C-alpha positions as CSV (number, residue, x, y, z in Angstrom):
1,X,-12.6,-4.4,9.4
2,X,-9.4,-6.2,8.8
3,X,-7.1,-6.1,11.9
4,X,-4.7,-3.2,12.1
5,X,-6.2,-1.3,9.1
6,X,-8.1,1.3,11.1
7,X,-5.8,4.3,10.2
8,X,-5.7,3.4,6.5
9,X,-9.5,3.0,6.4
10,X,-9.9,6.3,8.2
11,X,-7.6,8.0,5.7
12,X,-9.4,6.5,2.6
13,X,-12.8,7.4,3.9
14,X,-11.7,11.0,4.5
15,X,-10.3,11.1,0.9
16,X,-13.7,9.9,-0.3
17,X,-15.4,12.8,1.5
18,X,-17.0,10.6,4.1
19,X,-17.1,12.0,7.6
20,X,-15.3,9.6,9.9
21,X,-14.0,9.4,13.4
22,X,-11.1,7.2,14.5
23,X,-10.5,7.8,18.3
24,X,-6.9,7.0,19.2
25,X,-5.0,6.7,22.5
26,X,-1.3,6.9,23.3
27,X,0.5,3.9,24.9
28,X,4.2,3.2,25.5
29,X,5.4,0.1,23.6
30,X,8.6,-1.6,24.4
31,X,10.9,-2.4,21.5
32,X,14.0,-4.5,21.8
33,X,16.2,-1.4,22.6
34,X,13.8,1.3,23.7
35,X,10.3,2.4,24.6
36,X,8.2,4.2,22.0
37,X,4.9,6.1,22.4
38,X,2.4,4.9,19.7
39,X,-1.2,5.8,18.9
40,X,-3.6,2.9,18.8
41,X,-7.4,2.8,18.1
42,X,-9.6,3.0,21.2
43,X,-12.0,0.6,19.4
44,X,-9.8,-1.9,17.5
45,X,-11.5,-3.0,14.4
46,X,-13.9,0.0,14.1
47,X,-13.9,3.4,12.4
48,X,-17.0,5.4,12.9
49,X,-18.5,6.9,9.7
50,X,-21.4,9.3,9.0
51,X,-23.0,8.5,5.6
52,X,-26.4,7.9,3.9
53,X,-27.3,4.2,4.3
54,X,-28.5,4.2,0.7
55,X,-25.0,5.1,-0.4
56,X,-23.0,2.6,1.6
57,X,-21.2,1.0,-1.4
58,X,-18.2,3.5,-1.3
59,X,-17.8,2.6,2.4
60,X,-18.0,-1.2,1.7
61,X,-15.5,-0.8,-1.2
62,X,-12.9,0.8,1.0
63,X,-9.8,-1.4,1.3
64,X,-9.8,-3.0,4.8
65,X,-13.5,-2.6,5.4
66,X,-15.2,-6.0,5.9
67,X,-18.7,-4.8,6.7
68,X,-20.8,-2.2,8.5
69,X,-22.2,-2.8,12.0
70,X,-25.6,-4.4,11.7
71,X,-28.5,-5.6,13.9
72,X,-29.6,-8.6,11.8
73,X,-30.0,-7.4,8.2
74,X,-30.3,-3.8,9.1
75,X,-27.5,-1.2,9.6
76,X,-27.2,-0.3,13.2
77,X,-26.3,3.4,13.7
78,X,-24.3,4.4,16.8
79,X,-26.2,6.9,19.0
80,X,-25.2,10.5,18.1
81,X,-24.8,11.3,21.8
82,X,-22.2,8.5,22.1
83,X,-20.3,9.8,19.0
84,X,-20.4,13.4,20.3
85,X,-19.1,12.2,23.7
86,X,-16.1,10.5,22.0
87,X,-15.5,13.6,19.9
88,X,-15.5,15.8,23.0
89,X,-13.1,13.4,24.8
90,X,-10.7,13.4,21.8
91,X,-10.8,17.3,21.6
92,X,-10.2,17.6,25.4
93,X,-6.8,15.8,25.0
94,X,-7.3,14.0,28.4
95,X,-5.4,10.7,28.6
96,X,-7.8,7.7,28.1
97,X,-7.5,4.0,27.3
98,X,-9.8,1.2,26.2
99,X,-11.9,-0.3,29.0
100,X,-14.0,-3.4,29.3
101,X,-17.7,-2.7,28.6
102,X,-19.6,-2.1,31.8
103,X,-23.3,-2.8,32.5
104,X,-25.3,0.3,33.4
105,X,-24.4,1.5,36.9
106,X,-24.5,4.9,38.6
107,X,-24.6,7.6,35.9
108,X,-23.0,11.0,36.4
109,X,-23.0,14.2,34.5
110,X,-19.9,16.2,34.2
111,X,-20.7,19.8,35.3
112,X,-17.3,21.5,34.9
113,X,-14.0,21.0,33.3
114,X,-13.2,20.0,29.6
115,X,-15.8,17.3,29.6
116,X,-18.8,19.5,30.7
117,X,-22.1,18.1,29.7
118,X,-21.1,14.5,29.1
119,X,-22.8,11.7,30.9
120,X,-21.1,8.5,31.9
121,X,-20.4,5.9,34.6
122,X,-17.9,6.6,37.4
123,X,-15.6,3.9,38.7
124,X,-12.6,4.0,41.1
125,X,-9.2,2.7,40.0
126,X,-6.4,2.8,42.7
127,X,-8.4,5.3,44.7
128,X,-8.7,7.6,41.7
129,X,-12.0,8.5,40.0
130,X,-12.4,7.6,36.3
131,X,-15.2,8.3,33.8
132,X,-16.3,5.4,31.6
133,X,-18.0,6.4,28.3
134,X,-19.7,3.4,26.6
135,X,-20.8,2.6,23.0
136,X,-23.6,0.2,23.8
137,X,-24.0,-1.3,20.4
138,X,-20.4,-2.3,20.2
139,X,-20.2,-3.4,23.9
140,X,-17.0,-1.4,24.3
141,X,-16.1,1.4,26.6
142,X,-13.4,4.1,27.1
143,X,-12.0,5.1,30.5
144,X,-10.4,8.5,31.3
145,X,-9.3,10.5,34.3
146,X,-11.9,12.4,36.2
147,X,-11.7,15.1,38.9
148,X,-14.3,14.6,41.7
149,X,-15.2,18.3,41.6
150,X,-16.5,17.9,38.0
151,X,-19.2,15.4,38.7
152,X,-22.8,15.4,39.9
153,X,-25.3,12.6,39.9
154,X,-27.8,12.6,37.1
155,X,-31.5,12.7,37.7
156,X,-32.1,9.8,35.4
157,X,-32.7,6.4,37.0
158,X,-30.9,3.3,35.7
159,X,-32.6,-0.1,36.0
160,X,-30.2,-2.8,37.0
161,X,-31.0,-6.4,36.5
162,X,-30.4,-8.8,39.4
């Protein structure tokens, strides 16, 4: 996708009847005379879309779209669980921000609060717990605030490479 075209692409895809998701976060930007809160894409350069791979031409013909994420010559779908986690995070309205992709670490499941049922990685920033949700294919992650009482370790084991 062309830089800074995410909102336009999202709008046009919606007008074409293509289900799309553009996760945004709020940040304060400094102008010459004031600060202004703006919404920016959590994943710059990406808009998530749900469409039949055989009918991808309308997506590719959308102004601002350069290509669809691929693994070699094949389209590479994002895991539904990762899209659902992002949708849940956006609906919860909890402040979040882009975060560097993390290799698998200790996984936790959220057992209470607005993010109940999500699985992610816990990190500590300035003595505060944060939840990191990752989109593996894009090697991108999102970080949000987390209450310690919401979390329990998962029963799944994660293999870490040395």
